[in-house]
Each structure stands twice: as C-alpha cells, then as structure tokens.
ZAMARGU-4260 file (C-alpha; in steps of 0.2 Angstrom, whole numbers, plus 5000, padded with zeros to 4 digits):
<rodrens>
0) 5337/4942/5527 | 5322/4943/5538 | 5323/4950/5556 | 5317/4940/5571 | 5299/4942/5575
5) 5303/4950/5592 | 5310/4965/5583 | 5292/4968/5576 | 5286/4970/5594 | 5296/4986/5596
10) 5299/5003/5587 | 5315/5013/5586 | 5316/5023/5603 | 5307/5039/5601 | 5322/5050/5606
15) 5333/5041/5593 | 5321/5046/5579 | 5318/5064/5587 | 5337/5067/5588 | 5339/5063/5570
20) 5325/5075/5565 | 5333/5089/5576 | 5350/5086/5568 | 5342/5088/5551 | 5334/5104/5556
25) 5350/5110/5564 | 5359/5106/5547 | 5347/5118/5539 | 5352/5132/5551 | 5337/5130/5563
30) 5348/5130/5579 | 5335/5120/5589 | 5335/5122/5608 | 5332/5104/5614 | 5323/5104/5631
35) 5318/5086/5629 | 5332/5075/5634 | 5337/5071/5652 | 5356/5070/5649 | 5365/5080/5662
40) 5375/5094/5654 | 5387/5097/5669 | 5403/5087/5670 | 5406/5075/5685 | 5415/5080/5700
45) 5434/5082/5696 | 5438/5069/5709 | 5428/5056/5699 | 5438/5060/5683 | 5454/5060/5692
50) 5451/5042/5698 | 5446/5036/5681 | 5462/5044/5673 | 5474/5037/5687 | 5467/5020/5686
55) 5467/5020/5667 | 5486/5023/5668 | 5489/5007/5677 | 5494/4994/5664 | 5486/4979/5673
60) 5469/4988/5674 | 5464/4985/5656 | 5459/4966/5657 | 5442/4958/5658 | 5434/4960/5675
65) 5422/4950/5686 | 5404/4949/5681 | 5399/4955/5698 | 5411/4970/5699 | 5425/4972/5711
70) 5422/4969/5730 | 5427/4987/5733 | 5413/4994/5721 | 5400/4983/5729 | 5405/4989/5746
75) 5405/5007/5741 | 5387/5005/5734 | 5382/4997/5751 | 5389/5011/5761 | 5381/5024/5749
80) 5364/5015/5752 | 5366/5015/5771 | 5371/5034/5771 | 5358/5039/5758 | 5343/5029/5763
85) 5347/5021/5779 | 5346/5004/5770 | 5357/4989/5773 | 5363/4979/5758 | 5375/4965/5759
90) 5389/4969/5747 | 5394/4951/5745 | 5377/4945/5738 | 5364/4958/5737 | 5371/4970/5724
95) 5375/4967/5706 | 5384/4981/5696 | 5377/4984/5678 | 5382/4994/5663 | 5368/5006/5666
100) 5351/5003/5674 | 5343/5003/5657 | 5352/4987/5653 | 5346/4981/5670 | 5328/4982/5664
105) 5332/4970/5650 | 5342/4959/5661 | 5327/4957/5673 | 5314/4955/5659 | 5325/4941/5651
110) 5328/4933/5667 | 5310/4931/5673 | 5298/4931/5658 | 5292/4917/5648 | 5282/4920/5632
115) 5265/4926/5637 | 5269/4931/5655 | 5261/4947/5660 | 5270/4963/5666 | 5261/4977/5674
120) 5268/4994/5668 | 5264/5012/5673 | 5255/5023/5661 | 5263/5036/5659 | 5280/5027/5661
125) 5297/5025/5654 | 5295/5017/5637 | 5309/5004/5640 | 5298/4994/5652 | 5287/4991/5637
130) 5301/4987/5625 | 5310/4975/5636 | 5294/4966/5640 | 5290/4964/5622 | 5307/4958/5617
135) 5307/4945/5631 | 5291/4939/5624 | 5280/4945/5638 | 5263/4954/5637 | 5261/4972/5642
140) 5247/4976/5654 | 5246/4995/5658 | 5240/5002/5674 | 5235/5020/5675 | 5244/5034/5685
145) 5234/5050/5685 | 5231/5066/5696 | 5216/5057/5704 | 5228/5044/5712 | 5242/5057/5715
150) 5252/5048/5701 | 5253/5032/5712 | 5246/5015/5708 | 5228/5012/5713 | 5228/4996/5723
155) 5210/4992/5717 | 5215/4994/5699 | 5231/4983/5701 | 5220/4969/5709 | 5208/4969/5694
160) 5223/4968/5682 | 5232/4953/5691 | 5230/4936/5683 | 5238/4919/5685 | 5251/4925/5672
165) 5256/4941/5680 | 5275/4940/5684 | 5282/4957/5686 | 5276/4975/5691 | 5287/4990/5686
170) 5286/5005/5697 | 5297/5021/5696 | 5299/5032/5711 | 5304/5046/5711 | 5293/5045/5696
175) 5298/5049/5678 | 5289/5058/5669 | 5278/5065/5683 | 5291/5070/5696 | 5280/5063/5710
180) 5290/5058/5725 | 5287/5040/5733 | 5274/5039/5746 | 5280/5023/5755 | 5264/5021/5764
185) 5255/5019/5747 | 5267/5007/5741 | 5266/4995/5756 | 5249/4988/5750 | 5257/4985/5733
190) 5271/4975/5740 | 5259/4965/5751 | 5248/4961/5736 | 5264/4956/5726 | 5269/4944/5740
195) 5252/4936/5740 | 5252/4933/5722 | 5271/4929/5720 | 5274/4943/5709 | 5291/4952/5708
200) 5290/4971/5710 | 5304/4981/5702 | 5308/4999/5707 | 5318/5010/5695 | 5326/5023/5706
205) 5338/5034/5697 | 5331/5051/5702 | 5331/5051/5721 | 5345/5064/5723 | 5339/5077/5711
210) 5330/5091/5719 | 5324/5080/5732 | 5326/5082/5751 | 5319/5065/5755 | 5328/5051/5745
215) 5318/5035/5746 | 5322/5017/5742 | 5309/5003/5741 | 5319/4994/5754 | 5314/5006/5767
220) 5298/4996/5768 | 5300/4981/5780 | 5301/4965/5771 | 5303/4972/5753 | 5318/4962/5749
225) 5307/4946/5749 | 5297/4953/5734 | 5306/4967/5726 | 5322/4973/5716 | 5328/4990/5715
230) 5338/4998/5700 | 5349/5013/5703 | 5362/5023/5693 | 5375/5036/5694 | 5369/5044/5677
235) 5358/5057/5684 | 5364/5060/5702 | 5382/5061/5698 | 5381/5068/5680 | 5388/5052/5673
240) 5375/5047/5660 | 5388/5042/5647 | 5398/5031/5659 | 5385/5018/5660 | 5386/5014/5678
245) 5371/5007/5687 | 5367/4992/5698 | 5352/4981/5704 | 5350/4976/5722 | 5339/4963/5730
250) 5340/4947/5739 | 5354/4935/5736 | 5343/4923/5726 | 5337/4936/5715 | 5354/4943/5712
255) 5361/4926/5707 | 5346/4923/5695 | 5350/4939/5686 | 5368/4935/5686 | 5365/4920/5676
260) 5358/4930/5661 | 5370/4945/5663 | 5386/4934/5663 | 5381/4929/5645 | 5378/4946/5639
265) 5394/4956/5644 | 5411/4953/5650 | 5412/4964/5665 | 5414/4983/5668 | 5430/4992/5664
270) 5440/4993/5680 | 5445/5012/5679 | 5426/5015/5677 | 5423/5005/5693 | 5437/5015/5702
275) 5428/5031/5696 | 5412/5025/5703 | 5419/5022/5720 | 5426/5040/5720 | 5408/5046/5715
280) 5399/5036/5729 | 5411/5043/5742 | 5407/5061/5738 | 5398/5070/5752 | 5381/5078/5752
285) 5388/5095/5748 | 5392/5089/5730 | 5374/5085/5727 | 5369/5101/5735 | 5379/5112/5723
290) 5372/5103/5708 | 5354/5104/5714 | 5356/5123/5717 | 5360/5124/5698 | 5345/5113/5694
295) 5334/5124/5706 | 5338/5140/5696 | 5334/5132/5680 | 5318/5125/5686 | 5312/5143/5691
300) 5315/5148/5673 | 5305/5132/5666 | 5291/5137/5677 | 5291/5154/5669 | 5291/5146/5652
305) 5276/5135/5657 | 5267/5150/5664 | 5269/5159/5647 | 5262/5143/5639 | 5247/5143/5651
310) 5252/5126/5657 | 5248/5119/5674 | 5261/5110/5685 | 5265/5105/5703 | 5279/5115/5710
315) 5283/5100/5723 | 5289/5089/5709 | 5306/5081/5711 | 5319/5075/5698 | 5327/5083/5683
320) 5311/5086/5673 | 5295/5097/5675 | 5279/5088/5670 | 5265/5100/5665 | 5247/5099/5659
325) 5243/5109/5643 | 5229/5121/5643 | 5212/5115/5636 | 5213/5127/5622 | 5227/5117/5615
330) 5221/5102/5604 | 5235/5090/5611 | 5252/5091/5620 | 5259/5084/5603 | 5252/5099/5594
335) 5260/5111/5606 | 5277/5101/5605 | 5277/5102/5586 | 5271/5121/5586 | 5286/5125/5597
340) 5298/5115/5587 | 5293/5122/5570 | 5289/5140/5575 | 5300/5143/5589 | 5314/5131/5586
345) 5312/5124/5604 | 5309/5106/5607 | 5299/5099/5623 | 5293/5081/5625 | 5275/5077/5622
350) 5268/5066/5636 | 5260/5054/5624 | 5276/5045/5622 | 5275/5039/5640 | 5258/5032/5638
355) 5240/5037/5634 | 5238/5045/5651 | 5251/5057/5646 | 5242/5064/5631 | 5238/5081/5639
360) 5255/5084/5646 | 5272/5089/5642 | 5289/5086/5650 | 5303/5099/5650 | 5321/5094/5655
365) 5332/5104/5667 | 5348/5099/5658 | 5350/5115/5649 | 5359/5131/5655 | 5350/5146/5660
370) 5356/5156/5645 | 5348/5143/5633 | 5332/5143/5644 | 5330/5162/5643 | 5334/5161/5624
375) 5320/5148/5622 | 5308/5159/5632 | 5312/5174/5620 | 5309/5163/5605 | 5292/5157/5612
380) 5286/5175/5616 | 5289/5180/5598 | 5278/5166/5592 | 5265/5164/5605 | 5247/5166/5600
</rodrens>
C-alpha cells in the first residue's frame, strides 16, 4: 500500500520521536530529566475531578452529544471570557467547543484552505501550524519574529508577504515559544491589514493565565470578530492537557463554517468531560494564583540553570516555558541540547524545531517539580565546561 501524498508533506511530530529516544535511554538506566514538554504535572482542582466522576456515574450521560457542546458549557465559556478578558461572546453562536485546540488548528485549516492557498506562519512558532497547512494542501509562508521586533510581527514584512493567494495568518499571544505577551496596539495594524485583504487572522491563546498578570484576547481589539478567530484551551490554565478540552470563538458565520468540517470528524464531546469543564471555568482567580505561585518558584530555578549555562533570557516572559539565547561560544542550541542530554541526562528543547529564527535559542518547560530541577542543575554542574 502507498500512503497519500499529503503524508509526504509532514514529518512525525518532533516530541513524538524525542519521547521514544528518551524512553530508550531510560530503558538503559539513564534516568533522563525531561524539561522539554509543556505537559502540566499538577493535578486539576479536585472540584473538576468530582464533577467528572459525579456525571460519569449517571447512566444517561454516556450517549453521543451535540457537535456544538451543551448550552451550559458554551455559557460557561462565555462567562469566563467576560470575567477573564472583559470580552462578550454570544454562547449561542460565537463559541464552538473542541476536543482540544490542537484539533482546532486542523479544523480551521481544512475549512478554509484550498490547494495552493498561502498561510502566513510565525518563525519561530508552533510546528502544528505548518503541519496542518501542509496536510490541507496549503502553502506555508514564514514571517519572522525576532528580538528586533520584540517578537511581534513586522507589519512591513507582512505586507511584503501578502499575495492574492494569502488566506490565513496564524498568531499566538501570549507567544510560544518566546513567552512574549501580546501588545494589542501592535496587533491592531495587523487586523486592519487582514481586513483590507480579506484574510482570516487566527490567534492561538492557551497561555494567557500562566504567570501572566494581564490576560489578553484578540477580541479586546474593536472589530476583531470581523476578521479573527481565537482558539483557547483548559490544557495549560487548568492542568487538563490530557482531557482534550478547547474551543474556537469568532463570528457566527465563521463558527458555522468550521462546524461543517468538525461535524464530519468527531461525534461530540463526552458529557462528563463537559460537566468537568463547566466546573473548571467557574473556579475563581485564587485557583490560578496558587498554581502560578508554584510555577514562579520553578521559574527562578530555571533562571539559575540558564545563568549556569551562560544563556540570556527576558525575565518578563509569561507562560509555562522560558526562552533563552545560547552563548556565542556554543555552536548551536541543538548542540547544547544534545550535550545536556547525553552528558548530563537532562533534556531541554532546541529552538530550531520552532523555525530557523529559533536556531540560537532553547526552551525549558516549567512542568517539572523543584526537586527535579535542582537535580538537573546538579547534573549540569558536574559536566559543565
């Protein structure tokens, strides 16, 4: 059997391969400390788990569900957006629950892209934007993010890249991997440009509550719904990565268009998971504050580790990673990553996997407890040159 040509356009996800490599090293008693993956290691709030269990015990709650999610879930998302961002979303027609926002990236790509349509994707950026574009038959066009532009899109650069075939622009603020907070004033010209050229802007927004005092939404910009979609998720903010809980929000027309594709791809979200999501969205700010206190302590240790490695970083970053520039004495960030993996049994992510502009950077996750971080530092000190 021969695979479809679309599969030739993508590679196996980097972390899928890397986790296998780490598993092989662990099988040989290497005991790798993995600081690369952004999978929260803390359990969700007990009220969330209790809601899941209570609902799962109800016999009638195990059937197929609506493709749009239950009204109560959409209402909870709407209320959460109002409380978190002071943004109004109509729960009837401006919110579509998803089995995780990563799936939403594919839904959006398949809904709007014809073969040859061009998609502007940040470099560095989340690799799934590129993979989804390729699988949908689109053409990837990278725009640069770097220190010179404060990790925001250069409007002049975007103008040069737009053609008659440009269909989508992906942005991601708070940004992954750089940790840069959104500056809405810098994004307003981007939305105006998109409106002029009839291009859809998609903001991927799962990190807004992690170590961030000023949560932002693209919809805080007036008129954004005319030209933008926003993905959001409970994976990071509520430590529910494995639950697969996300949503896309936007105008009624956009939501209905995406629903056409989504309704042919899944059979709705498990009802107890929806009830758990409602419980999560109703938690007050103190729950986030407690989690962020833990992440803040870990971040201080990661800063110490980066100081040890003579890397440069911006202490104003937000989110659950730290992005850092490797010293000029190091040939490349990939070399540093391999050196730490094979000499110190510590894995950190090389920035090159996020794009060429990340070549001289590394990313370290905060999803590891303080004891493990201290152990990682101890191992690095023994082997540092």
